[in-house]
C-alpha positions, 0 to 999 in steps of 0.5 A: 717431083714428089711422086718421082722421088717417091717412086725412085726411093720405093722401087726396090721396096715395092718389088720386095713387097710384091713378091712377099704379098704373092708368097704370103697370099699363097700360104694363106689362100684358104683364109683369103678365099673363105673371107671373100666368100663371106663378103659375098654371102653375108650382108654384114660384110658386103662393105669389105669389098671396098676396104682395099680401094679405101686403103689405097685412097688413104695412102694416096691422100698421104702422098705428100707426107711420104716424099721425104721418107725412104725404106729402111728394112728391119729384117729382125721384125720377121722374128715376131712371126714366130708367135704368130705362126704358133697362134695360127696353128692353134686357131687352125686346130681349134677351127676358128677361121676368123682367128686364122684370117686375123693372123694371116693379115698380121703377117702381111702387116709384118711384111710391110713393117719389115720391108719399109722400116719403122718410120715409113710404116708409121707414116702409112700405118693408118691405111695399112691398119684399115686393112684389118676390116678385110677380116669378116670378124665379129659374128660371135658377138651376135648372141650378146647383141641379141641380149642387149637388144632384148634388155633394151626393149624390155626396159623401154616398154616398161618406161613407155607403159606398154604391157609386154611379156619377154621370154628370151628373144620373144616379145609378146604384146597384146597386138602380136609377137616379135622375135629378136632374130640374129639379123635383128641384133644389129651386127651388120650396122655395128660393123659398118659403123665401125668401118665408116667411123675409122675412115672418118677418123683417119680423114678428119683427125690427126690426134690419136686420142681424137681418132680413138675417141671417135671410133669408140663412139662409133661402136657405142652409137649403133648398139644403142641405136639398134635398141631404139630401132627394135623398141620403135618397131614394137611400139609401132606394132602397138600403135598400129594394132598389128605386130605383122604390119609393124614388122613389114619392111623393118629392115628398110626402116632400120637402114633409114634410121641408122643412116640418120644416126650416122649422119648425126654422128658425123655432124657432131664430129665435124667441129673437132676435125683436124683435116689440115695437111702436115708439112712434108718431111725433109728429103731423105737419102734414097734406098741404096743397095744395102737397104734393097738387100735388107728388104729382100732378106726381111721378105724371105725370112718372114715368108719362111716363118709364115710357112711353118704352121701351114706345112705343120697343119698339112702334115697333121691332116695327112696323118688324119686319114678319112674314116675307113669304117663303112658309113651305114644309113640310119634305120628308120622307125616302125612307121617309116621306111626308106623312100621307094625309088630313093635308096641311100647313097653309097658313102662318098668323099666329102670335105675332110671325111665321108658322107651318105644321104638317105630319104625317109618316108613315114606313114603319115605322108611326111618325107625327110632327107637325112645327111650324115657326114663322118670325119677322121677321129684325128680331125681338127674342129675346122672341117667338122664345124664348117660342115655343120655351118654349111648344112645350117645355112638358110637358103637366101636368108639370114633370119634364123631362130635356133632352139634345142629339141627337148628333153635332154640330152640336147642332141638336135638343134632346130633351125627355123627360118623366120623370113625365108621358109626353112626348117631343119635339125642339126646334130653333132657327135664328138667322142661318140656322144651328142655335143652342144659345141663350144670352146671346150669341145674345140679344144678337145678336138684340137688335142685329139688331132695331135694325140689320136682318138677312136671315135669319129666326129659325125654331123647329121642333118634332118630336113623335111621335104616340102615346098616351103615357098607355097605353104601357108603359115599354119601348114609350115607350123605343122611341118615344124611340129612334125619334124620335132615329133619325128626326131622324138620318135627316133630317139634310138638314132642317138644310139645308132649314130654313136655306134657309127662314131665308134665304127660299129 
């Protein structure tokens, strides 16, 4: 009886929601595809595949409390999409994909609110808000988490009396050296803990205060636990007499440790549970034709508003023509030349710009692949930074150590794989000069995309051509040093790339 009444009362709203979901999904298909790719590629976000099934289960778990409710559309709610549309366009010009995805999901939330009405939306707000875990958000926290872990380890070693020298993320003890890499910052554990903590709070508590308190605890506990995990690995290296032995299978040990921590957290939360079922609401009048039409109008108005910014971005991108100047290869130094049998590729179309590749052979026997990608002077930050992220992704691994090549100016960012053998250098040129990136650079590019500019953004990567998997650690270290020496010997490339940026 409950399900029959619910299906009857929700039929019109369900059709409006289905149409709205399909249309909003079409408008923000780039955000959706990018999110799914991130779920698949990053272990920190693999759990996102379970978010929709969990939200559906939470909705099913609340079915009895929905029997007395009917959809009461609020078409005026769609007007809240206007500031969302402006925010989406801003984040799109700044090249912040996580912001675009959060705003896209907020349009879906507005769609549900506008079609269902306030009372029905409130009744299902837990499952709907849980959908925000679909957004692969939080990567920007990694450096801060690394800082917290480094400080925790340093203080912990002082307390337990283990002599150590800590320089940034490098921890040296008598038994060896440890490095707090990005994957050791605890982001994957933090995000998984928050997602699981939110699920636990929605299932076990009814009070908003208890739910928020448990979620906050789920944020603090993994951060502290990750500090203890890192401290324990260093201390284990001291006890075993070998840093390398302690670091072996440290990821597995980390998961076991965090599983125990989460179990303890859940056990502590059980005494405060409020898992009793609320009484079903009294039956309400079923949705009539006026409410059905209101749902359709709310859906249509929201889709119209949501489409404003993607259309504006498309028009701006069309005005940002691909760079017309011929993209020339870089001239190698006196002891290097273009590798025989490997002539530079002709400039070809790339995502948002043009690209060219060349292989350089040096007299000492080293080989380097150089990739140059140039973009329109009116390009937004998104495609430029996406190309830099694509080039800088280590194959089959997330453990990467980053450092700027000295001396200044900091033109080359060195990326060294700490688990999977990997090394390369990345350079970014904005407004004809080397750039370290950052929000100010994003804002400058966003402004230039609207007003126009003269210098083309350029991304350059330099990668040693070697069989990394078969190399011994000393040879890999030599290859990394050769890469640094190669870049320092080709300091004139900074001028050459700036000239390419200016179209000279």
